[in-house]
C-alpha positions in Angstrom: 99.1 117.8 142.8 100.2 116.0 139.5 97.4 113.9 137.9 98.3 110.3 137.2 98.0 109.4 133.4 95.5 107.0 132.3 95.2 105.5 128.7 92.8 103.1 126.9 93.5 101.2 123.9 90.3 100.5 121.7 90.8 97.6 119.3 88.2 96.2 116.9 87.8 92.6 117.0 88.5 90.7 113.8 88.0 94.0 112.2 87.8 93.0 108.3 85.5 90.0 109.3 83.4 92.3 111.5 82.8 94.8 108.5 81.6 91.9 106.5 79.0 90.7 109.3 77.6 94.1 110.1 75.9 94.0 106.6 75.0 90.3 106.5 73.6 89.1 109.8 73.5 85.3 108.3 77.3 85.4 108.7 77.2 85.6 112.5 78.6 82.7 114.3 79.6 80.9 111.1 83.4 80.7 110.0 84.4 83.6 107.9 87.9 84.7 106.4 89.2 87.5 104.3 91.9 87.2 101.8 94.7 89.6 100.7 95.3 91.2 97.3 94.5 88.9 94.4 92.8 86.7 96.7 96.1 85.3 97.7 96.5 84.8 101.5 94.3 84.7 104.6 94.6 88.3 106.3 91.5 88.2 108.5 89.8 85.2 110.5 86.7 84.9 112.6 87.1 83.2 115.9 85.4 80.1 114.4 88.2 79.9 111.6 91.0 80.5 114.4 89.5 77.6 116.3 89.9 75.4 113.4 93.7 76.1 113.4 93.9 78.1 110.2 97.0 80.3 110.4 97.2 84.1 109.7 99.0 84.7 106.2 98.5 81.0 104.8 98.0 80.7 101.2 94.2 80.2 100.6 94.7 77.4 98.1 96.2 75.4 101.0 92.9 75.8 102.9 90.7 74.5 100.2 89.9 71.1 101.9 89.2 73.0 105.2 87.0 75.6 103.6 84.7 72.9 101.7 84.6 70.7 104.9 83.5 73.5 107.4 81.6 75.7 104.8 83.8 78.7 105.6 82.6 82.0 103.8 85.4 83.6 102.0 85.6 87.3 100.9 88.1 89.2 99.0 89.5 92.5 100.7 87.0 95.4 100.5 89.3 98.1 101.4 86.8 100.9 100.6 84.0 99.5 103.0 86.9 98.8 105.8 88.3 102.4 105.6 84.7 103.9 105.9 83.8 101.6 108.7 87.2 102.5 110.4 86.2 106.3 110.0 82.8 105.7 111.6 84.4 103.9 114.4 87.0 106.7 115.2 84.4 109.3 115.0 82.4 107.4 117.8 85.5 107.2 119.8 86.1 111.0 119.6 82.8 111.5 121.6 84.5 110.1 124.7 87.6 112.2 124.9 89.3 115.1 122.8 92.6 113.3 123.1 92.8 110.4 120.6 95.7 108.9 118.4 94.4 106.7 115.5 97.2 104.0 115.6 95.9 101.9 112.8 92.7 101.3 110.7 91.4 99.3 113.7 93.1 100.7 116.8 93.1 103.9 118.6 94.7 105.1 121.9 92.7 107.3 124.1 93.7 109.6 127.1 91.4 109.1 129.9 93.5 111.5 132.1 91.4 114.2 133.9 88.0 112.6 132.9 85.5 112.9 135.7 84.6 109.2 135.7 84.4 107.2 139.0 85.0 103.8 137.3 87.2 103.4 134.2 85.9 100.0 133.6 82.5 101.3 133.5 83.6 103.9 131.2 85.3 101.3 128.9 82.0 99.4 128.7 80.2 102.5 127.7 82.7 103.1 124.9 82.2 99.5 123.7 78.4 99.7 123.9 78.4 103.0 122.0 80.7 101.6 119.2 78.5 98.6 118.9 75.4 100.7 118.7 76.7 103.3 116.2 78.7 101.0 113.9 77.9 97.4 114.7 81.6 96.6 115.3 82.6 94.8 118.4 85.6 96.3 120.3 87.9 95.4 123.1 89.1 98.0 125.5 92.3 97.9 127.5 92.8 100.5 130.3 96.2 101.1 132.1 98.9 103.9 133.2 100.9 103.5 130.2 100.3 102.8 126.4 102.4 99.6 126.6 100.4 98.1 129.5 97.1 99.1 127.7 98.3 96.6 125.1 98.5 94.0 127.7 95.1 94.8 129.0 93.6 94.7 125.5 95.0 91.2 124.9 93.6 90.0 127.9 90.2 91.5 127.1 90.3 89.7 123.8 91.3 86.3 125.0 89.1 85.9 128.0 85.3 86.5 127.5 84.6 86.7 131.3 86.0 90.3 131.3 83.3 91.4 128.7 85.6 92.9 126.4 87.0 95.5 128.9 90.1 95.1 131.3 91.0 98.0 133.6 94.6 97.5 134.9 95.1 101.3 135.9 94.7 100.6 139.6 95.9 97.0 139.9 98.3 96.1 142.4 101.8 95.2 141.3 101.3 91.6 142.1 98.3 91.3 139.9 100.2 93.1 137.0 103.0 90.7 137.3 100.7 87.7 137.2 99.4 89.1 133.8 102.9 89.9 132.4 104.1 86.5 133.3 101.5 85.0 130.9 102.7 87.2 128.0 105.3 86.2 125.8 108.1 88.9 125.3 107.5 88.8 121.5 104.0 89.9 122.2 105.1 93.1 124.1 104.4 96.3 122.2 107.6 97.6 120.6 109.6 94.3 120.9 110.1 93.1 117.2 111.1 89.5 116.0 114.9 90.3 116.2 114.7 91.8 119.7 112.6 88.8 120.8 115.4 86.3 119.7 118.0 88.6 121.6 115.9 88.5 124.7 115.0 84.8 124.8 118.6 84.0 124.3 119.1 85.8 127.6 116.6 83.9 129.3 113.9 86.8 129.1 110.8 85.0 127.9 108.0 86.9 129.3 106.9 90.5 129.6 107.5 90.0 133.4 111.1 88.9 132.7 111.4 92.1 130.7 110.0 94.4 133.2 112.7 93.3 135.7 115.5 93.0 133.4 118.8 95.0 133.8 118.2 98.4 132.8 121.8 99.0 131.7 121.9 95.9 129.6 118.4 96.8 128.0 119.6 100.2 127.1 123.0 98.8 125.6 121.3 96.1 123.5 117.9 97.6 122.6 118.7 101.3 122.8 116.7 104.0 124.6 113.5 102.9 123.0 114.0 99.4 124.7 114.6 101.3 128.1 111.4 103.1 127.5 109.6 99.9 126.9 110.7 98.5 130.3 109.8 101.7 132.1 106.3 101.4 130.7 105.9 97.8 131.7 106.8 99.3 135.2 103.9 101.7 135.2 106.1 104.9 134.2 104.5 106.5 131.0 107.2 107.4 128.4 104.8 107.5 125.3 102.3 110.2 124.8 99.5 110.2 122.4 100.6 111.3 118.6 97.6 113.4 118.0 98.8 114.5 114.6 100.1 111.9 112.1 103.7 112.3 111.0 104.1 113.0 107.4 105.5 110.2 105.5 108.9 110.2 104.1 108.4 107.9 101.3 105.2 106.9 99.6 104.9 103.8 97.7 102.0 102.7 95.4 102.1 99.0 94.0 100.1 96.1 93.3 100.5 92.7 91.9 98.4 92.3 88.7 95.4 90.0 88.6 96.9 88.5 85.5 100.4 88.7 84.0 100.8 91.8 81.7 102.8 91.6 78.4 102.1 94.8 76.5 103.7 98.2 77.3 100.1 99.7 77.0 98.8 97.7 80.0 102.0 98.6 82.0 101.6 102.4 81.3 98.0 102.3 82.5 99.0 100.4 85.8 101.9 102.8 86.4 99.7 105.8 85.6 97.1 104.6 88.1 99.6 103.9 90.9 101.1 107.4 90.3 97.6 109.0 90.6 97.3 107.1 94.1 100.7 108.1 95.3 100.2 111.7 94.4 96.8 111.8 96.2 98.4 110.6 99.2 101.2 113.2 98.8 98.7 116.0 98.5 96.7 114.8 101.6 99.7 115.6 103.8 100.6 118.8 101.9 103.6 117.6 100.5 105.7 117.5 97.4 108.3 115.1 96.2 111.4 115.5 94.1 112.5 111.9 93.5 110.3 109.3 91.6 111.3 105.7 91.3 109.3 103.4 88.9 109.9 99.6 88.9 108.6 96.7 87.1 109.1 92.8 87.7 108.1 89.5 86.2 106.7 86.5 88.4 109.6 85.1 90.4 107.7 81.9 91.1 107.1 81.2 87.6 110.4 79.2 87.0 109.1 78.2 83.5 109.1 81.8 82.1 112.1 84.1 81.6 112.7 86.6 84.4 113.4 90.3 84.4 113.2 93.0 86.9 114.3 96.9 86.6 113.8 100.2 88.2 114.6 103.7 87.2 115.4 106.6 89.7 114.1 110.0 88.5 115.3 113.3 90.2 112.7 116.0 89.2 113.8 119.5 88.7 111.2 120.8 91.1 109.5 119.2 93.8 105.7 118.7 92.9 102.5 116.7 93.9 100.9 117.4 90.4 99.7 114.0 89.0 100.0 115.2 85.6 103.6 116.0 86.0 104.4 112.9 87.9 102.7 110.8 85.4 104.7 112.2 82.4 107.9 111.4 84.3 106.9 108.1 85.3 105.7 107.0 81.8 109.0 108.3 80.3 111.0 106.4 82.9 108.8 103.2 82.2 109.8 103.4 78.5 113.4 103.2 79.3 113.3 100.0 81.5 110.5 98.1 79.7 111.6 95.2 77.6 109.1 93.2 75.2 108.8 89.6 75.4 108.3 89.3 79.2 105.2 88.6 81.3 105.1 91.1 84.1 103.5 90.4 87.3 104.2 93.6 89.3 104.7 97.4 88.9 105.0 100.3 91.1 106.2 103.7 92.0 107.9 105.2 95.0 108.0 108.9 95.8 110.8 110.2 97.8 112.5 113.6 98.8 109.4 114.6 100.3 109.1 118.0 101.7 106.2 120.4 102.9 104.5 122.1 99.9 105.1 125.4 101.7 108.9 125.0 101.7 109.5 124.4 97.9 113.0 125.3 96.8 112.9 126.4 93.1 116.0 125.8 90.9 118.2 128.5 89.5 116.5 128.2 86.0 113.1 127.8 87.2 110.1 129.1 85.2 108.6 132.1 86.9 105.1 131.2 85.8 103.6 131.1 89.2 100.0 131.6 87.7 100.5 128.1 86.0 101.6 126.5 89.3 98.6 127.9 91.1 96.4 126.6 88.1 97.8 123.1 88.5 97.3 123.2 92.2 93.7 124.4 91.8 93.1 121.5 89.4 94.4 118.9 91.6 92.3 120.3 94.5 89.2 119.9 92.3 90.1 116.5 91.2 90.6 115.4 95.0 87.2 116.9 96.0 85.4 115.1 93.3 87.0 112.0 94.0 86.3 112.3 97.8 82.6 113.0 97.2 81.9 110.4 94.4 84.6 107.9 95.1 88.1 107.3 94.2 88.8 107.0 90.4 85.5 109.0 89.4 87.8 111.5 87.8 91.2 110.3 86.5 93.6 110.5 83.8 93.0 109.0 80.4 96.4 107.4 80.8 95.1 105.1 83.5 92.9 103.5 81.0 89.2 102.4 81.3 88.9 98.7 81.5 92.1 98.0 83.4 92.2 94.4 82.9 95.4 94.2 84.9 93.7 95.2 88.1 94.1 92.7 91.1 91.8 89.9 91.3 88.9 90.1 93.8 86.5 87.4 92.9 84.7 87.2 96.1 84.1 91.1 96.7 81.3 92.1 98.8 79.3 95.3 98.0 80.6 98.7 99.1 77.6 99.0 101.3 78.4 102.5 102.7 80.0 104.4 99.8 78.0 103.7 96.6 74.4 104.6 96.1 73.7 101.4 93.9 75.2 99.0 96.6 73.4 100.4 99.6 72.0 97.5 101.5 68.2 97.2 100.9 65.8 96.1 103.9 62.7 94.3 102.9 59.7 94.2 105.1 
């Protein structure tokens, strides 16, 4: 007898805000928001901030009056803390099933198929309680027969407190499912992007229920096979399994807007070298190499009172590499070709393409046969990565990345790295 599939979606509630609250209990029940790079826009809001009508992505300067009036606590993005807390949440989830797909920093799909539990909702509550106990992070759990329907269940769990953070639709009758789908806008269906939502609404398909019963031939013609699978999932037919192994990236970008405008070539070189180092680290983490490097710089397009300039250079390497030293040398050489003095630069970045597994490197015809040198380079990069994983990113870096790095992004309201720096560990005073 074929076993019916059951999935769960575990989603951390207001994740960035929750991370800040774990280590500062005084933040509980007061409005909190977290900002984007350079403290520019709102990227995370507590429920109290949402209730005030402050939208996601709004520039923070437009909220100044609201922040002062309602005593909103504002934080810069603490990516180190959020990444470590995410890792802890995912480790807790792995105690409940061996089949898990880490979908994003604050979401994971779990397969509950074949687990010996009488009631999935009770299992979901156990998951929720365990994650809270182990990490202090509140999560919502949606359970259903397909991944798309788990998204629907999770949305219900988030929006309606009477469910206690867990909604199980795996055994719900069709009539009940249609009731919930009828209250969900088509643009909120997993896999339906902005353009498809416009297309569907133009055809009178406004809710998830409308999409569920849409003409399949029309959907396949206008939304391709992926749209067809989305409809089947809404009908309770699983089409998407768990992606247990992350797919290697085909392009890796490392870029940031500067905390202050940069006018000198030396500071630009520091920034570019730093971005190359981060991109190369990501490249090595997926056991890949790249043979195309793109470096680019641009001024601040919003400063109409300043001269504008932007340029990029496409560099094809003779041999694919993931060596930070080699990539930095090429990037700085390329930067020298596109840099122009007399401008105030706001952003720089690098993009690695032509990515392939490091086990399938194709050497060119006149390649050096110094395999010992290649192995020494790989060993050096492995040592650098291990040191930085243990002691924190940037503990060991190239001199080209600079020391003070005055161009780094602005984070004036940054909380401590509570879990990853000895000197910033929380202290409990009795």
